[in-house]
C-alpha positions in Angstrom: -9.5 27.9 29.8 -12.2 25.9 31.5 -11.0 22.7 33.1 -13.7 20.6 31.4 -12.5 21.7 27.9 -8.9 20.9 28.9 -9.9 17.3 30.1 -11.7 17.0 26.7 -8.4 17.9 24.8 -6.6 15.4 27.0 -9.1 12.7 26.0 -8.6 13.6 22.3 -4.9 13.5 22.6 -5.0 10.0 24.3 -7.4 8.8 21.6 -5.1 9.8 18.9 -2.3 7.8 20.4 -4.5 4.9 20.9 -5.6 5.1 17.4 -2.0 4.9 16.3 -1.7 1.6 18.0 -4.7 0.2 16.2 -3.4 1.5 12.9 -0.2 -0.3 13.4 -2.1 -3.6 13.3 -4.3 -2.6 10.5 -1.3 -1.8 8.2 -0.4 -5.5 8.1 -3.9 -6.2 6.9 -3.7 -3.5 4.2 -0.4 -4.5 2.8 -1.3 -8.2 2.2 -4.9 -7.5 1.0 -3.9 -4.8 -1.4 -1.2 -7.0 -3.1 -2.8 -10.4 -3.0 -6.5 -10.0 -2.2 -6.0 -12.2 0.9 -7.7 -11.0 4.1 -5.0 -12.1 6.5 -6.9 -13.1 9.7 -3.5 -14.2 11.2 -2.1 -10.7 11.4 -2.8 -10.3 15.1 -1.3 -13.8 15.7 1.8 -12.7 13.7 2.2 -9.8 16.1 2.0 -12.2 19.1 4.5 -14.6 17.6 7.0 -11.7 16.8 6.7 -10.5 20.4 7.2 -14.1 21.8 10.1 -14.6 19.6 11.7 -11.3 20.6 11.4 -12.1 24.3 12.6 -15.6 23.9 15.7 -14.3 22.0 16.5 -11.6 24.4 16.4 -13.9 27.4 18.4 -16.7 25.7 15.4 -19.1 26.0 15.9 -22.5 24.2 13.2 -22.9 21.6 11.0 -25.9 22.1 12.6 -26.4 25.4 9.6 -28.1 26.9 9.3 -30.6 23.9 13.0 -31.3 24.1 13.0 -31.9 27.8 10.0 -34.3 27.5 11.7 -36.4 24.7 15.2 -36.5 26.1 14.5 -36.4 29.7 16.7 -33.2 30.0 16.2 -30.0 32.1 17.4 -27.4 29.5 15.7 -24.1 29.4 18.2 -21.3 28.7 21.5 -21.0 26.8 23.0 -19.0 29.7 23.4 -15.6 27.9 21.1 -12.6 27.1 20.9 -10.8 23.8 21.0 -7.1 23.4 17.6 -5.6 22.6 18.7 -4.2 19.1 20.4 -7.4 17.9 17.4 -9.4 19.3 15.0 -7.2 17.1 17.1 -7.8 14.0 17.2 -11.6 14.6 13.4 -11.6 15.1 13.0 -9.7 11.9 15.1 -12.5 10.1 12.7 -15.0 11.8 9.7 -13.1 10.5 11.1 -12.9 7.1 11.7 -16.7 7.1 8.1 -17.1 8.2 6.9 -15.0 5.4 8.9 -17.1 2.8 7.5 -20.4 4.4 3.9 -19.1 4.3 4.1 -18.2 0.7 6.0 -21.4 -0.4 4.2 -23.9 1.6 0.7 -22.6 1.8 -0.3 -19.8 -0.5 1.7 -20.8 -3.6 -0.6 -23.8 -3.7 -3.9 -21.8 -3.4 -3.3 -19.3 -6.3 -6.6 -18.9 -8.2 -8.8 -20.2 -5.3 -11.9 -18.4 -4.0 -11.3 -15.6 -1.5 -13.3 -17.5 1.1 -10.8 -20.4 0.7 -7.8 -18.1 1.2 -9.5 -16.4 4.2 -10.2 -19.9 5.8 -6.4 -20.6 5.1 -5.4 -17.6 7.1 -7.6 -18.7 10.0 -5.9 -22.1 9.9 -2.5 -20.2 9.9 -3.6 -18.2 13.0 -4.2 -21.3 15.0 -0.9 -22.9 13.7 1.1 -19.9 14.6 -0.5 -19.5 18.0 0.3 -23.2 18.7 3.8 -22.9 17.4 4.4 -19.8 19.5 3.3 -21.9 22.6 5.4 -24.8 21.7 8.5 -22.8 21.1 8.4 -20.2 24.0 5.8 -21.4 26.5 2.4 -19.9 27.4 3.3 -18.0 30.4 2.9 -14.2 30.5 6.2 -12.5 29.6 7.5 -9.0 30.2 8.9 -7.2 27.3 11.6 -4.8 28.5 13.3 -2.9 25.8 14.1 0.2 27.9 11.2 2.1 26.5 9.9 5.0 28.7 6.6 4.2 30.4 4.1 5.9 32.6 2.9 9.6 32.4 5.1 12.3 31.2 5.9 14.5 34.1 7.3 17.3 32.0 4.1 17.6 29.9 2.0 17.3 33.1 4.0 20.1 34.8 4.0 22.3 31.7 0.2 22.2 31.3 -0.8 22.2 34.9 -1.5 25.9 35.1 -3.8 26.1 32.0 -7.1 25.4 33.7 -6.5 26.9 37.2 -6.7 24.8 40.3 -9.1 22.4 38.8 -6.8 21.1 36.2 -3.7 19.1 37.1 -2.1 18.9 33.6 -2.2 16.6 30.6 -1.6 12.8 31.4 0.2 11.6 28.3 1.8 8.1 28.5 5.4 8.2 27.3 5.2 4.8 25.6 2.2 6.1 23.5 4.5 9.0 22.4 7.2 6.6 21.4 4.6 4.4 19.6 3.3 7.5 17.8 6.8 8.5 16.6 7.6 4.9 15.5 4.3 4.7 13.6 5.0 7.9 11.8 8.4 6.8 10.8 7.1 3.3 9.8 4.3 4.7 7.5 6.5 7.2 5.9 9.2 4.5 5.1 6.5 2.2 3.7 5.1 5.1 1.4 8.6 6.0 0.3 9.5 2.3 -0.4 6.2 1.9 -2.6 6.7 5.2 -4.4 10.4 5.5 -5.0 11.8 1.9 -5.2 11.9 -0.7 -8.0 10.3 -3.3 -5.8 7.9 -0.9 -4.3 6.5 0.0 -7.9 6.5 -3.6 -8.7 4.4 -4.3 -5.6 1.9 -1.6 -6.7 1.6 -3.0 -10.1 0.8 -6.4 -8.6 -1.8 -4.8 -6.5 -3.4 -3.1 -9.6 -3.3 -6.0 -12.0 -1.7 -9.4 -11.5 -1.8 -10.5 -15.2 -0.4 -7.1 -16.4 2.4 -7.5 -13.8 3.2 -11.0 -15.0 3.3 -9.8 -18.7 6.0 -7.3 -17.9 8.1 -9.8 -16.1 7.3 -9.1 -12.5 7.5 -12.3 -10.3 4.3 -12.7 -8.3 5.9 -15.1 -5.9 8.7 -12.7 -5.2 6.4 -9.8 -4.6 4.0 -11.8 -2.3 7.0 -13.0 -0.2 8.0 -9.4 0.0 4.6 -8.3 1.0 4.3 -10.9 3.6 7.8 -9.9 5.0 6.6 -6.2 5.2 3.5 -7.4 7.0 5.9 -9.4 9.3 7.9 -6.2 9.9 4.7 -4.3 10.9 3.6 -7.2 13.0 6.9 -7.0 14.8 6.6 -3.3 15.5 2.9 -3.9 16.7 4.0 -6.7 18.9 6.8 -4.7 20.4 4.6 -1.7 21.2 1.5 -3.7 22.4 3.8 -6.2 24.3 5.7 -3.3 26.1 2.4 -1.8 27.0 0.4 -4.8 28.3 2.7 -7.7 28.5 3.4 -10.5 26.0 0.5 -12.9 26.5 -1.8 -14.9 24.1 -4.6 -12.4 24.4 -2.3 -10.1 22.4 -3.6 -11.9 19.3 -7.0 -10.4 19.8 -5.8 -6.9 18.8 -6.5 -7.9 15.3 -10.2 -7.8 16.1 -9.6 -4.1 17.1 -8.1 -3.5 13.6 -11.3 -4.7 11.7 -13.3 -1.4 12.4 -10.3 0.5 11.4 -10.1 -1.3 8.1 -13.8 -0.7 7.5 -13.5 2.9 8.0 -10.2 3.6 6.1 -10.6 1.0 3.4 -8.8 -2.5 2.9 -6.5 -1.1 0.3 -5.3 2.2 1.5 -2.2 2.8 3.8 -3.3 6.4 4.7 -6.7 5.0 5.2 -5.5 2.6 7.9 -3.8 5.5 9.8 -6.9 7.8 9.4 -9.2 5.0 10.4 -7.2 4.2 13.4 -7.2 7.8 14.5 -11.0 8.2 14.1 -11.6 4.9 16.0 -9.1 6.0 18.7 -10.6 9.5 19.2 -14.2 8.4 18.8 -14.2 5.7 21.4 -12.4 7.9 24.0 -14.7 10.8 23.4 -17.8 8.6 23.5 -16.8 7.1 26.6 -15.9 10.5 28.2 -19.0 12.4 27.1 -21.8 9.6 27.0 -20.5 6.2 28.2 -19.2 7.0 31.6 -21.9 9.6 32.7 -25.0 7.9 31.2 -24.3 4.3 30.1 -22.3 3.0 33.0 -18.9 3.0 31.1 -17.2 0.2 29.1 -18.5 1.5 25.9 -14.9 1.4 24.3 -15.4 -2.5 23.8 -18.3 -1.9 21.3 -18.3 1.7 20.0 -15.7 0.9 17.2 -17.8 -1.8 15.8 -21.1 0.3 15.9 -19.2 3.0 14.0 -17.8 0.6 11.5 -21.5 -0.9 11.1 -22.7 2.6 10.1 -19.8 2.9 7.5 -20.8 -0.5 6.0 -24.3 0.8 5.5 -23.5 4.1 4.0 -20.0 3.7 2.5 -19.0 0.0 2.4 -15.5 0.7 0.7 -14.5 3.0 3.5 -13.2 6.5 3.4 -10.2 5.7 1.1 -11.2 2.5 -0.4 -11.9 2.1 -4.1 -15.5 1.6 -5.2 -15.7 -1.5 -7.2 -18.3 -1.4 -10.1 -19.0 -4.8 -11.9 -20.7 -4.6 -15.4 -22.7 -7.5 -16.5 
């Protein structure tokens, strides 16, 4: 096979795995918007907060150490122990569930019935609050998240494919962490679909998403369902934070991954879990292929920064509800 064709296949494969990473963030948006109609601008910061908390627990760091030392004149920074990765993930999940309960009880419970723009502004305030809280709890320095996940190119895949294109092709370069992220995302999506389809609480969540008043009339607690939805969004944020944190380090720019999820949502639709996955894959493959075929040769590169938004703009013009979104018709 021609080497140029194989390099194109490599670009597509890497684009698919990049799209999975985008879709992980978009899932949190979809879960909350579908059940409550709230566009959660804080989803990216939730991923950052989860990653910061995970690193802090693993390293045995004292929360609010800087504040405690300033008030009491102490020099306490660590407990003196380290927590195994699996236990730290479980403890971080407990923290994210507690955060979900707090968000519903102290914020959105008091905003029921408000206009969507007010709810959206509340999530912007929540994003800045969580960013400041994460800074205060764990510090603002860049942290390394080491969970023992494999990183770097897969030598086995590279050697196995090296001979496909003759001497001009050296094999597919596939990042092992991207492969792990893809597998984790597949398991997470299948679990969420199974939960929503085959469990009592999952069906209740779907009922609330379809009609709040009808769900109330059959005895479904909206407060419980919204706490559940925010908890699931916290779980998704934890998974996204782990994968992105392991890939690029845990730093406050991690919260900006939410901006990359916006084009994914516009393509897939704000209310569809499969749409978030398909939208992520389209964005991932599209931006990599555009950079490979047009961006680098003719435009000087760096087209990945804006290609997704241009594609999303085209969808907004011709299909504003996205590929899997529901078209809303208002009769007056």
